[in-house]
C-alpha positions in Angstrom: -1.9 29.5 -30.3 -2.0 30.2 -26.6 -4.8 28.8 -24.5 -5.6 29.3 -20.9 -4.3 26.5 -18.7 -7.0 24.1 -17.5 -8.6 24.6 -14.0 -10.4 22.5 -11.5 -14.1 22.9 -11.0 -15.6 23.2 -7.5 -19.2 22.5 -6.6 -19.8 23.3 -2.9 -23.2 21.6 -2.6 -21.8 18.4 -4.3 -18.8 18.6 -2.0 -21.0 18.7 1.0 -23.2 15.8 -0.2 -20.1 13.8 -0.9 -18.6 14.5 2.5 -21.8 13.6 4.3 -22.2 10.4 2.4 -18.6 9.4 2.8 -18.7 10.0 6.6 -21.9 7.9 6.9 -20.4 5.0 4.9 -17.2 4.4 6.9 -18.5 1.1 8.2 -17.8 -1.4 6.7 -15.4 0.6 4.5 -12.7 1.1 7.2 -12.2 -2.6 7.8 -12.5 -3.8 4.2 -9.5 -4.1 2.0 -10.7 -2.0 -0.9 -9.2 1.5 -1.2 -12.1 2.8 -3.2 -15.6 2.6 -1.7 -18.5 3.0 -4.1 -21.1 5.8 -3.5 -24.3 5.9 -5.4 -25.4 8.6 -7.8 -22.9 11.2 -9.2 -20.7 11.2 -6.1 -17.0 10.3 -6.2 -15.7 7.1 -4.7 -15.1 7.0 -1.0 -11.5 7.3 0.0 -10.0 8.6 3.3 -8.0 11.1 1.3 -11.1 12.4 -0.5 -12.9 12.6 2.8 -10.0 14.5 4.5 -9.8 16.9 1.5 -13.4 17.8 1.8 -13.4 18.0 5.6 -10.5 20.4 5.4 -11.7 22.7 2.6 -15.3 22.8 3.7 -14.1 23.5 7.3 -12.2 26.5 5.9 -15.4 27.7 4.3 -17.6 27.0 7.3 -18.3 30.7 8.2 -19.7 31.3 4.7 -22.1 28.3 4.8 -25.7 28.7 5.6 -27.2 27.0 8.7 -28.3 23.8 6.9 -24.8 23.5 5.3 -23.1 24.0 8.6 -25.2 21.3 10.2 -24.3 18.9 7.4 -20.6 19.7 7.9 -20.8 19.3 11.7 -22.7 16.0 11.4 -20.2 14.6 8.9 -17.3 15.7 11.2 -19.0 13.9 14.2 -19.6 10.7 12.2 -16.1 10.7 10.9 -14.5 11.2 14.3 -16.7 8.5 15.9 -16.0 5.9 13.2 -12.3 6.6 13.1 -12.1 6.2 16.9 -14.1 3.0 16.7 -11.9 1.5 14.0 -8.6 3.2 15.0 -6.2 0.4 13.9 -8.0 -0.1 10.6 -8.2 3.6 10.0 -4.4 4.1 10.5 -3.6 1.1 8.3 -5.9 2.3 5.6 -4.4 5.8 5.7 -1.0 4.3 5.2 -2.1 2.0 2.4 -3.8 4.9 0.5 -0.8 7.2 1.0 1.5 4.7 -0.6 -0.9 4.1 -3.5 -1.3 7.8 -4.1 2.5 8.4 -4.1 2.9 5.5 -6.5 0.3 7.0 -8.8 1.8 10.5 -8.7 5.2 9.0 -9.5 3.6 7.3 -12.5 2.0 10.6 -13.6 5.4 12.4 -13.5 7.0 9.5 -15.5 4.3 9.9 -18.2 4.9 13.6 -18.4 8.2 12.8 -20.1 6.3 11.0 -22.9 3.2 13.1 -23.4 3.4 16.8 -22.3 0.0 17.7 -23.8 -1.9 15.1 -21.9 0.1 15.8 -18.8 -0.8 19.5 -19.0 -4.5 18.8 -19.5 -4.6 16.5 -16.5 -2.5 18.7 -14.2 -5.4 20.3 -12.2 -6.7 16.8 -11.2 -3.2 15.8 -10.3 -2.7 18.9 -8.2 -5.8 18.0 -6.2 -4.3 14.5 -5.8 -1.1 16.1 -4.5 -3.2 18.0 -2.0 -4.8 14.7 -0.9 -1.3 13.4 -0.3 -0.7 16.4 1.9 -3.9 15.8 4.0 -3.1 12.1 4.4 0.4 12.9 5.5 -0.9 15.5 8.0 -3.3 12.9 9.5 -0.7 10.3 9.9 1.7 12.8 11.5 -1.1 13.7 13.9 -1.5 10.0 14.8 2.3 9.6 15.0 2.0 6.8 12.4 3.8 8.3 9.4 6.2 5.7 7.9 9.8 7.0 8.0 10.4 6.8 4.3 7.4 8.9 3.3 8.8 12.4 3.8 11.8 11.5 1.6 9.5 10.1 -1.1 7.4 13.3 -1.0 10.5 15.5 -1.3 11.6 13.6 -4.3 8.2 13.9 -6.0 8.1 17.6 -5.3 11.5 18.2 -6.7 10.5 16.5 -9.9 7.2 18.4 -10.0 8.9 21.8 -9.4 11.1 21.2 -12.4 8.0 20.9 -14.6 5.6 23.4 -13.0 5.3 27.0 -14.3 4.1 29.6 -11.9 0.5 30.7 -12.5 -2.9 31.5 -11.1 -4.7 29.5 -8.4 -6.1 26.5 -10.3 -9.5 26.1 -8.7 -12.4 28.2 -7.3 -11.3 31.5 -5.8 -13.4 30.8 -2.7 -10.8 28.1 -1.8 -7.8 30.3 -2.3 -7.5 31.4 1.4 -7.7 27.7 2.4 -4.6 26.9 0.3 -1.9 29.5 0.9 0.7 29.6 -1.8 3.7 29.2 0.5 2.5 25.7 1.5 0.3 24.5 -1.3 2.5 25.9 -4.1 1.4 23.1 -6.6 -2.1 24.7 -6.6 -0.6 27.9 -8.2 0.7 26.8 -11.5 0.4 24.8 -14.7 2.3 22.4 -16.9 3.2 23.6 -20.3 1.9 21.6 -23.3 5.2 21.7 -25.1 8.8 21.6 -23.9 10.4 25.0 -23.7 
């Protein structure tokens, strides 16, 4: 029986609320050791990668937002930039720590794919979003001229492993985001992992 590959849901209003809340909770998060900061309600944990992901994709959708949504986005951007400037050394260190942790986790996911293809296939959209977060963290560290030397080699190795597993397919999340994630760069967002070995 053939089933449609899983996709990733996108809720624009929740994304905006998450971004605004993350940006307003960067103190004391930036100078604390924890990688995951708790946010109340139904919002995801605060991470720099999650914040950068939302800042990027909502920024790409900015022209289609209404006035209130645009104000929320602009306020979040201002808060984020002010807090990162205030805690610059902590910000850079936390970015590096999170990037290493996410690369370790993605490596682990790929290792587990060798043992359980069905679970791997079902979890792939979430993992593709995590690979996108890795991209945003890497971009930010490059911008700060603070990307550790070994990182690009690690990412190349992970991507080589992922390409061997990935089957080309449709964009895995909301079509409103497709223009924000061109296929030539974000290729992992355009595919699926098969449930069974071919």
